[in-house]
C-alpha positions as CSV (number, residue, x, y, z in Angstrom):
1,M,-71.5,98.7,24.6
2,E,-72.9,95.5,23.6
3,N,-74.9,95.5,20.2
4,L,-78.6,95.0,21.4
5,I,-80.1,94.6,18.2
6,Q,-77.6,91.8,16.7
7,Y,-80.7,89.4,16.8
8,L,-82.1,91.6,13.7
9,D,-79.3,90.4,11.7
10,D,-80.8,89.4,7.9
11,A,-78.0,86.6,8.1
12,L,-80.0,84.8,10.8
13,V,-83.2,84.8,8.8
14,P,-82.8,81.0,7.5
15,L,-81.9,79.9,11.0
16,E,-85.0,81.8,12.5
17,Q,-87.4,80.3,9.9
18,K,-86.0,76.8,10.7
19,V,-86.7,77.1,14.6
20,I,-90.2,78.5,13.7
21,A,-90.9,75.6,11.7
22,Y,-89.5,73.3,14.5
23,L,-91.7,75.0,17.3
24,N,-94.8,74.6,14.9
25,L,-94.2,71.1,14.3
26,E,-93.1,70.2,18.0
27,K,-96.7,72.0,18.8
28,D,-98.4,69.8,16.2
29,I,-97.2,66.5,17.7
30,R,-98.3,67.8,21.4
31,Q,-101.5,68.3,19.8
32,A,-101.8,65.2,18.0
33,E,-100.9,63.1,21.0
34,V,-103.6,64.9,23.3
35,D,-106.0,64.0,20.3
36,M,-105.1,60.5,20.1
37,L,-105.3,60.0,24.1
38,T,-108.7,61.8,23.9
39,K,-110.1,59.4,21.5
40,K,-108.5,56.5,23.2
41,H,-110.4,57.1,26.5
42,G,-114.3,56.5,26.7
43,P,-114.9,58.9,29.6
44,V,-114.0,62.0,27.9
45,E,-116.8,61.3,25.1
46,E,-119.1,59.8,27.7
47,A,-118.8,63.2,29.7
48,A,-119.2,65.0,26.6
49,E,-122.4,63.4,26.1
50,N,-123.8,63.7,29.5
51,T,-123.0,67.4,29.5
52,A,-124.4,68.1,26.4
53,T,-121.3,69.3,25.1
54,T,-119.7,67.8,21.9
55,L,-116.2,67.2,21.3
56,K,-114.7,69.0,18.2
57,E,-113.9,66.4,15.5
58,V,-110.4,65.5,15.5
59,P,-108.5,64.1,12.7
60,D,-107.3,60.7,13.2
61,V,-103.5,60.2,13.3
62,S,-102.5,56.9,12.9
63,P,-99.2,55.7,14.7
64,E,-97.3,55.7,11.1
65,Q,-98.1,59.5,10.7
66,M,-97.0,60.2,14.1
67,Q,-93.7,58.7,13.6
68,E,-93.3,60.6,10.4
69,L,-93.9,63.6,12.3
70,V,-91.3,62.9,14.9
71,R,-88.9,61.8,12.1
72,Q,-89.4,65.2,10.8
73,L,-88.9,66.8,14.0
74,D,-85.6,65.0,14.4
75,R,-84.5,66.2,10.8
76,L,-85.4,69.8,11.6
77,R,-83.3,69.6,14.9
78,G,-80.5,68.3,13.1
79,E,-80.5,71.0,10.5
80,I,-80.6,73.8,13.2
81,I,-78.1,72.3,15.3
82,A,-75.9,72.4,12.0
83,M,-76.6,75.9,11.3
84,L,-75.5,77.1,15.0
85,P,-72.2,78.5,15.0
86,E,-71.3,77.2,18.4
87,Q,-71.9,74.8,21.2
88,N,-73.1,75.1,24.7
89,K,-74.0,78.7,23.9
90,F,-77.0,80.7,23.1
91,I,-77.3,83.0,20.2
92,E,-80.1,85.6,19.7
93,V,-82.7,85.0,17.3
94,N,-85.9,87.1,16.4
95,L,-88.9,84.7,16.1
96,G,-91.2,87.6,15.6
97,Y,-91.6,89.0,18.9
98,G,-88.4,90.4,20.0
99,P,-85.1,88.6,20.9
100,S,-85.2,84.8,21.7
101,M,-82.5,82.3,22.1
102,V,-81.5,79.0,20.7
103,G,-78.7,76.8,21.2
104,Y,-77.6,73.3,21.5
105,F,-75.6,71.8,24.3
106,T,-73.4,68.7,24.4
107,A,-72.7,68.8,28.4
108,D,-75.0,69.3,31.4
109,P,-74.5,72.9,32.1
110,E,-74.5,72.2,36.0
111,T,-72.3,69.2,36.3
112,H,-70.4,69.6,33.0
113,V,-70.9,65.8,32.1
114,P,-71.2,65.1,28.4
115,L,-74.7,64.3,27.3
116,P,-75.4,61.3,25.1
117,E,-76.6,63.6,22.1
118,P,-76.8,67.3,21.9
119,I,-79.8,68.9,23.2
120,L,-81.8,71.8,21.4
121,R,-82.8,74.6,23.6
122,V,-85.2,77.4,22.4
123,V,-86.1,80.1,24.8
124,H,-88.8,82.5,23.6
């Protein structure tokens, strides 16, 4: 019988921490992109004024700060890929809410055509 709690192995903790940091940074980047787009478009602010609602105060994120966040994300992606034992295969990790999977893939799973760069996939 397959070991169903293999994802709880303490040796996976550093990888799990990197994946959690990666997911959090990815979320922060998406939120910053939304915030930047919201501030750029006047109709959103105008609609908020017309409906007596207020937009939450959004910190300004400069293009340079956004580029730095993307560089950090790329660095984390590379570190996670280096920590994974195999390519083109998922391994189970514990991201805090049961088994999740992480893996990097160098070929398209359907066509088996090599990809230009490895793709990190996290299923949680």
